C-alpha positions in Angstrom: 26.8 -1.7 9.5 25.3 0.9 7.1 21.6 1.5 6.2 21.5 0.7 2.5 17.9 0.2 1.6 14.3 0.8 2.9 11.6 -1.5 1.4 7.9 -0.7 1.9 5.8 -3.9 1.7 2.8 -2.5 -0.1 -0.3 -4.6 -1.0 -1.3 -1.9 -3.4 2.1 -1.8 -5.2 0.6 -0.5 -8.5 -0.8 2.6 -6.9 2.3 3.1 -4.8 4.6 2.7 -7.8 2.7 5.4 -9.7 2.6 7.7 -6.6 6.4 7.5 -6.0 7.3 7.7 -9.7 4.7 10.3 -10.9 3.8 12.4 -7.9 7.1 12.2 -6.0 9.2 12.2 -9.2 11.5 9.4 -8.1 13.7 7.8 -10.8 13.0 4.1 -11.4 16.1 1.8 -11.1 14.3 -1.5 -11.4 10.8 -2.7 -12.1 7.6 -1.0 -13.2 3.9 -0.7 -12.3 3.3 -4.4 -13.2 6.1 -6.0 -11.2 6.0 -7.3 -7.6 9.2 -5.4 -6.8 10.4 -1.9 -7.8 13.4 0.1 -6.7 13.9 3.9 -7.0 17.1 6.0 -7.0 17.1 8.1 -3.8 20.7 8.9 -3.1 22.9 6.9 -0.8 20.0 4.8 0.6 17.8 3.2 -2.0 14.0 2.9 -1.6 11.9 0.0 -2.9 8.3 -1.3 -3.0 7.5 -5.0 -2.7 4.3 -6.9 -2.6 3.7 -8.9 0.5 2.3 -12.2 -0.8 0.4 -13.7 2.1 -0.4 -13.4 5.8 2.3 -15.9 6.7 5.8 -16.5 5.4 5.6 -17.9 1.9 7.4 -19.8 -0.8 8.6 -17.6 -3.7 11.0 -19.0 -6.3 11.5 -22.0 -3.9 12.6 -19.9 -1.0 10.6 -18.8 2.1 10.4 -15.1 2.7 10.8 -13.9 6.3 8.0 -11.4 6.0 4.2 -11.5 5.7 1.2 -9.5 4.5 1.1 -7.9 7.9 4.5 -6.3 7.6 4.9 -2.8 6.1 8.6 -2.1 6.0 11.9 -3.9 5.8 15.1 -2.1 6.8 18.1 -3.4 4.8 21.5 -3.0 6.4 24.6 -3.5 4.2 27.3 -5.4 6.1 30.8 -6.6 5.1 30.1 -10.2 6.2 26.6 -11.4 6.8 27.8 -14.6 8.6 30.0 -12.6 11.0 27.2 -10.0 11.7 24.8 -13.0 12.3 27.1 -14.6 14.8 27.8 -11.3 16.6 24.1 -10.5 17.0 23.3 -14.0 18.0 26.0 -13.8 20.7 24.1 -10.8 22.0 20.9 -12.8 22.2 19.2 -11.5 19.1 16.9 -14.1 17.6 16.8 -14.5 13.8 13.8 -15.2 11.6 16.1 -16.7 8.9 19.9 -17.6 9.1 22.3 -16.4 6.4 21.7 -17.8 2.9 22.6 -16.8 -0.7 20.0 -15.3 -3.0 21.8 -15.7 -6.4 18.8 -14.3 -8.2 19.5 -10.9 -6.5 23.3 -11.3 -6.0 23.2 -11.1 -2.2 23.8 -13.1 0.9 21.1 -12.2 3.5 19.9 -13.0 7.0 16.6 -11.7 8.6 15.7 -10.7 12.1 13.0 -8.5 13.7 13.5 -5.5 16.0 11.7 -5.4 19.3 8.7 -3.7 17.6 8.5 -6.5 15.1 9.9 -4.7 12.0 11.8 -6.8 9.5 15.6 -6.2 9.3 17.6 -7.7 6.5 21.4 -8.0 6.8 22.8 -7.9 3.3 26.1 -8.4 1.5 26.9 -8.7 -2.1 28.1 -12.0 -3.5 
């Protein structure tokens, strides 16, 4: 398992985008100040901003997101096989927020869980 991506869930994504692009000088890989998701080039581990849409899990593009407006960060771990990682962690008693599923719009297979402090963790593999 390798940390691949850190995603800040920012209700003020416009201001945050401008801060990270203009003040911090990060190169934009995807999105802009008007989009609900933006990703920046930061070396081996990518960094992104995403707008949390509501206080409870929500439907977006006909899928329920495993995070809410109360969340502030999502740690994304790249794994070789999401299903195998899911089964391994479940065998250790780790509860999942969402079992493995494909997200063709992003080209990934993902599963979601929370750490003991409640932070969102995404297990991610390319499809």
